[in-house]
Structure formats: C-alpha cells, structure tokens
N, C-alpha and C positions, 0 to 999 in steps of 0.2 A: 608518278608518286615521288619517286627518288627524284627525279630532278625538282620538282616543287618543293620538295624537305629541303634541297641542297641549296635552291634558290631562298628559303627563309632563313637557312644558317647564314649566306652569307648578308641580308638585310642585317639579323642578330649583330654579326661581327662588326658592321659599318656602324650601326646606331652604338653598340658598346664602345666602340672606337671614338666618336664624334662626342659622346659623351665628358669621356675620360681627356680629349687633347684638346678640346674646344672649351671644356669649362672645369680645368682643373683644380680651381679653388672651391668647389662644391662636388669633395669626393663622397658624399651620401645622396648625390643628385635622385630623385627618383626610387628612395629606398635600398639603393646599389651599393654595394662592398667591394667591388670588385678594382683589382690596379690594370694600368694601362699595361706592363707587361701580361697577365694572366689573359689577355684580350689576344696579344701577340704569340701566347702559348697555345693558346684554343684556334687561332688560326694554324699553328702549324700543325696542331692536330688533325685539323679537315685537311690540310693540304695530303699529309701522309694516310687518311683513309682512303683518297681517291687511288694510291695505291694499293689499297687493302681490295676494293672493289676489283678494280682491275685483277688480281689473285684470283677473287672468287668466281668472277666468268669469263676468264681465261681456259683457253681449251684445254692446254697440259698440265693446268694445275692440280696438285693434289688434293685439293681441297673442293675442286669442282668436281675431280673422280668420284670423289666419296659422296657427293651431294646427287649425283646422278645416279650411282649406284643403288643408293638408299630410295629413290625415288623409283627405278625400276623393282625396286623390292617390294615396296606397297602398291605400285602398280599390279603386281602378279596376285596380291591378295584382293584385289576389287576385280581382276580378271579370274576370280577362281571359279564364280557362278558360270559364266558361257561357259569357259574349258569345259567342266564338269558337266553340263548339258550337252557339250558335243561329245561326248564319252558314254554319256548315256544312250542317247539317239545310236550312236555305233553301234553298243552291247545289243541293243533289243534290234536292231535292223538284223543284225548280223545272227540273232540266235532265231528270232522269229522265220527268217526265210530258209534257215539250214535247218529247221525244226530240232535243231540241239541245240541244248545249253552246256557249257564246257564243264559241270559237273557231270552232268548225266553221260557227255562224252567219254569222261572219267571211269564214270562207274561201267560203262558198256564196254571198254576195252580190257579193263580188267577182267571181266566176266564171261569174256566172250571163246574162251577156249574148252574151261571144267564147266560151264554154265550152271553156277549156283543157285540161278534162281528160278529155275524149274527141272522137269524130269521130263525128258524127250524120248519119243517111239517113233519107229520108222515103219511103214506099210508099202508092199508091192502092189501095183494098181494096175491095171492092164493103160497102155497107151490110148490116144483120142486118134480117131480116123484122120485126122490133120499129120499128127506124128506117124502113124503108120504109111501116110503116102508119101511122108518126108524119108523112113526108112528105106522105102520100097524105090524112089528116086538115087539112092546112094547104093544100091544093090542087094540091099537084105533079102529082096523076094518078099514073099510073104510071112515072112517068120514074123510072129506076135512078139512087140514091143512093151516093156514093162516099167513102169517107173515107179521111184522110190518115194514116198510123199512124209515129210517129218511133221509131227503132230506131239508139240511140248506143252506142259500143262503145268502151271506158275506153283510153284509150293508156299508155304504159309509165309517161310524166311524170305523170299524172292518179292511177295508181295508186300514185305516190311521194306526192305530195303528200295524198292520203287516208291514206296507213298515217302519215304526218308526225303529222297534226293527230291522229290516235285517239291517239297515243304522246304527245301533249302532253297531252289531254286526259286522258289515266290518270295523267300525272305530277301533273295539279291535282288529282286525286281524292288520291293520294296523300300529295303533301302539303299538303293542304286545311288542316288544323288551322295548319301554320305560316302560309301565306302570310295567312288571314284573321286571325293575331295581326298580323301584320306590317302588314297593312292596318288594323286597331283601332287599333294604336299610331299609324301617322300620322294617324289624322282625330286624335285625343285628344290627339296632340302628345308622347307619351311616349317613349322611348328606342327606339329599334327593335331592337337588336340586343341585348337582354337574352335571358337563356334563355329558352325556352318550355317553363314546367316549374311545379311549385310553388314558391311565396313561401316563403325563413325569413329569421325577423327576429332581428337577436341586440340585445338592450339592454344596453348598458352607465352603470354611474354607482357610487355606492358601493353595498356590497351590500345596504342596507337600502331602499333605491329600486328598485334591477333586479330584485332577488328578489319585491318586491312585485309590481311591474308585469308579470313574466315570471308569476306567478300570475295577474295580472289578465288578463290579454290571452288566455292560453291558456283562461281558465274562458266568455270571450266567445265563443270559437271552438269549445266542447266539444262542442255539438250544431249545430255545420256543415255543410253535405254536402261531402263531402271534394273535389269538383271545385272549389269555392270556401274554400278555408281556409290557414294556414297553420301552419308550426313556429314555435315560439320557443324563447327561451334566452336568458340573462341571463349578464353577466360583470363583473368590476369591471376598468374600463379602466387604473387605477393597480396592477395588482397581475398578472390573468393572461389578461384579453383575448387579448393576440398572442399568448403561448402556447399556448392552448386552441382558438381562434378564426379567426386568420386564414389558417391552411390552410384553413379551409373557405369562404373566398370566393368566389364565382363570381359571373358577369354576373349582374346584379339583384337580388343579396342588398341586403337591408333591414337597414341599420344605424342604431340612435337611440342617441346619446351625452349624457347628462349632463356639464357642465363646469362643477366649481368657479370662484369668483371668481378669478383672478389677481391681478386688484389689491390682494387682501388679500397682505399678503406672506407668511403662515403659508401660502397654499393656490397660492402662484405655480409652486413645483416639481408640486403634485398638477393644475394644469392643465396643466401644460407636458406632464407624461407621459400624461396623457390623451390633448392634442392628438396627443403623437407616435404614441399606440395608433392612433386615426383614420387617422392621414395613412398610416401602413404599410399599415392596411386598404385605405383606398382606391388605393394606390398600384399593389396587385396588378390588371393588366388584362389582357383576352385580346381582339383586335379593337378595341382602342382604349377599349373598354368594361369597368368595374369596377360595383364595388357602389355602391347607392344610399343614400350616408350622411347623417346631418340631426346637428347638433349643438344642444342646447336650455342655456341660461347666461346668467349675468347681464351676462359680459362683450362689448361688442357689438365682435364680431371675428367674421368671416367665414373657416374655412379654405379653401383655396384650392380644395383638393381635394375638397371637402364640396358635396352636390345645394342645400341651405339651411341655414339659419342662424338660429333663432328666439331673439329677447332677449327675455329676462324683464322685466318692467318692475322699476324702482329706485326706491323712493320713501322708503327711510331716507336716514340720516345717512350721510356721508361716515366712512371711518376715518382715521386719522392717514395710513397710508400713501398713501392715494386722494389725501388733500389735499396729501401731496408732490409725487404724482407730477402734479397741479393745478400746481404750483407750478414744478415742470422743464420742463412742457410752454407753459404759460404765463408765463413769464418774464419779466419788467417788465411783465405785464397784470396790472391790480388787478384783475379779476371771480373770480379766484382767491383772492385773500387773503383772511385774514380781516376781522372788523370791529374798526377801528382802535382807536376811543375809547367812551366811556358815550354820548356824543351818539349816536352811529350806533347804539351798539345799541338806545337808545331808540327810534329810529327804526325798528329790525327789529321790533320788538316791535309797533308799528302796525300794520307793514306785513308780516304774515307770511306772507302767502301768495307775497312777491317774495322774502324773506330763505329760506325754507324750498328754494323751487326751486334758489337760489344754493347756500345749505350742502349740497345734496344734488346737484349736476352734478358729475360726475365723468368722466373722461377713460377712453379704452380702449385696450386693444391685443391684439397677439399675447404670448401666454404666454412664449414667447424674450425678445422684447423688454424687457417688464417685469423677469424675472430678469436681465438685464444691465445695467438700470436700478438695481434694488434692490442689485446687486452688485458694481458697479464705478463708478457715480459719488459720488463726494464729496457729502456733506450740508451741509456747509462752505459751498461752492459754489455751494448756494442759501439760504445763510442758516439760520439755527437760526430755527424760529417760533417765535411768542412768545404770549402768553396773548392771546384778544378779552374783552375785559369782558363778563361773566354776568349774565342776568338768569334769573329764577324761570322754570320751566316747568311751565308751566300742568296740562297734562296728565296728569300724574303726581298730580294733588292729587283726582283721581278714587280713589284707594286710600291714603288717608292712614295707616289702621289698619297696613297692611303697610309704609309707606316712611316714613311719617313725616311730618310738616308740613313745607312747602318741602326738600324731600330733595334733591330734581336741578335742575340748572342748564341755561341756556340754552347750547348750546355751537355754536360753528359747526363742528368735526367730534367726533368721538367721541375721547376720549382728551386734549382740550385740557385738560383740568380739572389735568394730570399737568403742564405747563408751569410751573403757578403754586402745584404743592403742594411743600411743606419735604420731603415722602417721598421726591423724586425730583430735588432740588435737585444742582444737578451731574451730572446726565444729560444727555447730549448727545440731538438728535434721532434718530438712529440707534439709540440703544439705547432710548428710549421709544417706538421702531416695533417693536422687538424684544418690547417688554413687552405689547404686544397679540397675541402670537400664542394665547394661550391663551382670549381675548376671542374671535377671529376665527374660531378650532377650533371652540368653542360656536356661535357664530353658522353655523357651515357644518353643523355634525351636527343641528341642534335649528330652523332657521329657512331656510337657503337651499339646502338638501337638498329641504326640503319643498315648497319653490317650484316646483323643478323634477321631483318628484313628482304636483303639481298640474297643471301643465303637460300633462305625459305621458298621466296620466287623461285628460285634455279633449281632445287628439290621438286617443290610441289608442279612445274610445268612439267617438269619428265616424268612425273607419276602420270600425270590430266592427258601428256601428248602419247606417252606408250597405251593407253587405254583408248586413245582415238583412232590410232592409228592401226588398231588391233581389227576391226571391225571391217574395212575395206581389204587388209589380208586374208580375212577367214571367206569372206562373201563375196571374192573375185571385185570388188567393186559396188556392189550391189547394196551394200549396207556402207554408213557413217555419217558423221557429223562433224559442222565445225566447231572446236571447243571456243573460239573465239567471240563466238555470237552466243543469245541467249534469245527466250519464247519472245521477249520484248522489240528484239530485233536492235534496238539502239544499242550502241556501245556505252552512251554516257547515259545514267539514269537520271531522268528529269521528269514533267510532270507541265504542261503546256498552261498558261497564267489565265487565271479566271476573268482579267480585266483587260481589255484592249491597251495598246499603246496610247492610243488619243485620250481615251480615257485618264490614265496615269498621267499623261502630261498637262490636261486640262485640272485634274487635281491639285498637282505639283504647284500650278500656277497659283489655284486659290489658298493652298495652305502657305506660300511664298507669302502672298498678300495678308492673310490673315494673322501671320506670325510680324510682319510688320507693322500692321495696325493694334496689335496686342504690347508690341518692346513702345512703341511710341506715347500709345496708353500709357503704361507702364513708367515713363520715365516722367512723363508730364507729372503724373501723381504723388512723383517721391517728391519731384522739384515742389509740387506745391504743397504739400506735408511738411517739406523740411523749412520752409520759408515762414509756414505758419508757427511750427513750435521754435525756431530760430526768436521770433517774435516774442514768443511766450516766455522763453527762458531770459531775453534783452529786458523786458520790463521786469520781471521778478529778480534779476541781477542791479537793476539800479534802484531798486525800491521803490519804483512809482507804481506798484501794485503787487501786494503780497497775494500769493494765489494759494490757496491751502490745497493740500493732495484729493479733495474730493473735486475741487473745481476744474484740477489737471486731468484727473479720469475721463473727468464729463467732456472736457475737448478731445479726449484721447477717441470717446464714445461716438462723438458727432462725425470726428472724421473719419470712424470706421463705418459710420450709418452714408455717410456721402459717397465714401470708397463703393458701400456695395448697392446704390443706389445709381450709379457711374457704370456699373457693370449691367444692370438690369438694364437701364438705359439703351446700350450697346449690345445686348442680345435682343431687343427689339428690333433693333436697326440691320442687324447682321441675322446669315440663316442660324439657326441653333445647331446644325451638321457641323458646318465650319467654324462653331466658337469654341475655342479651348473651355476645360473647365475651369471654376475661379479657383481651385486648388493650384492650377498649372502657372498664374502669375504669381510673382513673389510676393510670401504671408506679408499684408501690410503690419500685422499684429508683431513679428518676430524684427519686421522692418524699425517699428515704434521702438523695440524693446532695446535695439541696439542703439537708437539716438538719445535715449532716456538715460 
C-alpha cells in the first residue's frame, strides 16, 4: 500500500513538472495554478519524508518504541477475556478439589481455638475390640481402654456465620469473571472501571487512511478466537465521526485518531475539527471513566482528555507559516531568524547538520491557539520576512534529467524564494503564506497522511501479533492462528470473473467493429449534411433563391428524417445487442444548430 502510494506520488510529481517545464506558456493548463519551484519543493518534502518513514520503522527510534508500547497496552485489553477465564478456572479447580474456599478457610482459622460456632461436650466410652487388642499388644494386658468422644452442637450464631460465608462464596462464584478482571487490571495498571466486555476500536483519519487501517486490523483478527478479538470501524473526524459514532462511546472503547499538522495554515482548521471530535468523544463519561483515546500526528501537542499522544518525527523543512510562528513565539530571539547574509550562508553549507536542524526547528501548540494566531495577529507586527541568501541544494543533483542542473536552491524555509521573486513583488507576508495552501494540501495528501498510516501500521501490527503469540504460549503450542491469513484464504480480495476470457475477447472485437461502423456512418452523415447546408447558404447568398424561415426549417426536418431512416436501416442490418443507441451518436440537432 505504501509503495503504491509513493509510486503515485512520483507520477504526480513528474506530471506536474512536465506541465510546467514543457508548456511554460500555459500557466493554467488543466486548471492548475502551481509554479515549477513549488514542484521542486514538493519533491524535496517527499525526499525528506523517506527519512521520516525510516525513523518510524527503525528499531531504536523513540517514536517506534512509543508505538510498540501502545500496541502492547491495547493487546492487554483484548487478552483480558482469556486471561480472566484462566484465572477463574484455576480458582474453581482449586476450591472444588480442596473443599475449601479462601473465605471459609479464613473463617475456620479464626474460630478454631475458641469455637464460637457451637458448644462441644466430651463423653468417655469404652474402646472397641480392635482397640483393646492393640492395647494388649502394647503390654497393657487386660486393662480396660476408654475413648473420649467430642460432640459439638451448633448455636444460632454459628449457623448465621456459616450461612453468611456460604452466601459470600456463592457471590464470589457468580461474579468470578468481574472480580478477576478487576484484579488483573489492578496488577497491570490499567483502568479498573472499563466495561468487562469485548473491545471496539474506532479509527479516525482521512478516508483513505482510516479505511485502509480498518481493513488491515479486521484482517489481522479475522481468524482470532472469539474470546480475544476486537470489532473495528472507521470514520473521518473532519466529517462524520461525531454524528455516526460518538453515541456508541462506552467505558473502555478504543479510539485512535490521526491529526493533520495544524501548524500549516491550510490544515489548521482540519486539525482543530479533528481535536474537537476527539474531545467530544472523550468527554462522554460514566463513573468518571470514558473511552481510551490516542492521537497520532506531527504537531507536538497532547489533548488533555486523551490517554496518549504519539508525535511523529519531523525531518523536513518548515513552511512559511511555521517560520512565522517561530518569529511570533521567539520574538527578539535570533534562533528562528533566517540566515542574514552570504557569509553566514557559506558557513551553513560547511556545517549542514547544524543548519538543517535550525531550519527544521518548529513550534507546536493546540489547533485552536494556532487558528487564533493566524487569524488575529497582524503580520506587520512581526515584521515582514526577508529572503536569505540562497546556496545550491546538492541533493537535487541526483535527478538532473528531470529537474535540470542547479534547479533548486538552499532555503531556510519552504517558500523563501517567493520573497525575492518578481512574480510576487508587492505581496505581504500574509498573502505569501496563503499562497502556500495548495502546496500544503498536496503535502498532507501525499506525504503527511502516509506517515500517519505507517505509524498506525506499526501500532496495530504489534497489537495483533501480541494476541496471536498469546495462544501458543499458554497452550503449549496446541492453539494458535496466523494473523496473515483469513477465512477466504486468499491474501487479496477478488471475485471470479462471470465471463470467460474468450467471450471477452470476442466481445471486444465485435464492439471495436461496431464502433468503427458508427464512426464511419457519423462522418458520412456530417459530410452529406454539410454539403447540403453549404448549397442552401450559397444559393441564398447569391440571390438565386430566397428561402423563407419555414423552408429552411423544412429542409432541416427532412435531413433529420433521412438520418433516422439511416439509423433504422442499420438496425436491421446489424444485431440490436451490438448496436449503440441513437443517443450515443453525436446529436444531429446540436450539429445543425452549430452550423446554422
């Protein structure tokens, strides 16, 4: 999936470049409005995105450890059912075999010495013949042997305590799954008041990411045992998540939402909407407990009501809006300012690692606060941004055939070239930031959303693998399943074709012949009608015959009648199933109107 998405991104970059490079005279070809430099910047963002993906899947990276830990935590939720069943089975077997429950054993131990449960008497009786013979063998001779017999009678208080213990033991057996689940949660450090039932997972992100993850998670659990599985659904938090799913939120529901990067002015409203959806779902509480929600995104800000927030790495350059946020937050501090002169630019070239980290440093904040900054603050109060001296960007030289030699510049932030471009001369900083909306939306659709997809892949794969590995471990290899397979056996969902290949081939040949006949008939009809109309116009223009409007309309009606007769004749010659409808042929009336 990720490879296909990346291939489509490369195709998009090539098409965008071709439109601008080979047809520079048509800047709005196909309704487009991007510049060649924006294509180069998008390619640079895509190149940096590969490094971000490596950071997500690298073994020793911090973000991967967070994703794996979250996957393990959610796998413990799913495995709660079989573990509590094992705990209940051990309790039942132990109490039935021993004949004692923990509660009755404790009560018996407390009342063993003073015997408050009843009154006991001791009676002396003569021993049996077997006991007398044993005493004679020991040298006691014929001396009589007596035995003390203890007889206890329960009092009313003792009977009450016994019944109370029995009722409590029965209650323990009745609610055995619940208190074992509470005990397991306390030991594992999980919320105790979650519902003791099957778990449900709701994935919220842009449609292609959410639906892909829904299919992935549901397939990994397609062969799972019913006691340790999960129901999966997906929704778009910017669209219908609130309306379709918030009424289903219960204690212990799992909610995973991907957040767009609100530091980009084109995505600020989208992240704010996603955060509002998460907050609304997380605010539905019962006994002070709500769903367990997590967010995944590039903006390093945690929502207060969420259980966790996983932040993806950012190795790309900052956009102009992020650069402005840095100026606003660090007003008066030179760390966020662009490189001031050519000498500093040359130093930055020799010390690329330090400069890269400086260029990529960015601020974070809640989506609502970012919306407030972008909508209310005066850009002039921060001072108009000035272009830094630009050096050549060497990494683009790896593809000289596509981009050309020295095609991209070294920028301290994306869009810095607009500050010195004559095309945008006179534009304010706020207007230049708005000009990057299209580039930011392309970055979100092609690169940032793919990062969230891969991050969720790592999380959910670990969750499913932990559940899969649990069964062989507890059953000594007797139980288990392969999460890479499903009931349909096939790894790719497909359906057998209802038509054989030979039928399809013959049908294609017949349709091709029919299309050729219709095209020839249409060309002949248009040429004949054109000749007829040309003769009418010529005679009218030369004054040889003055035709009235009624006469011209009669000629047109006659031509239409001839056209219908031609179609009827062809319908008798060719098979009706292979003949296209009359409406599929270019309309004669429309053509006549154009000619007239």
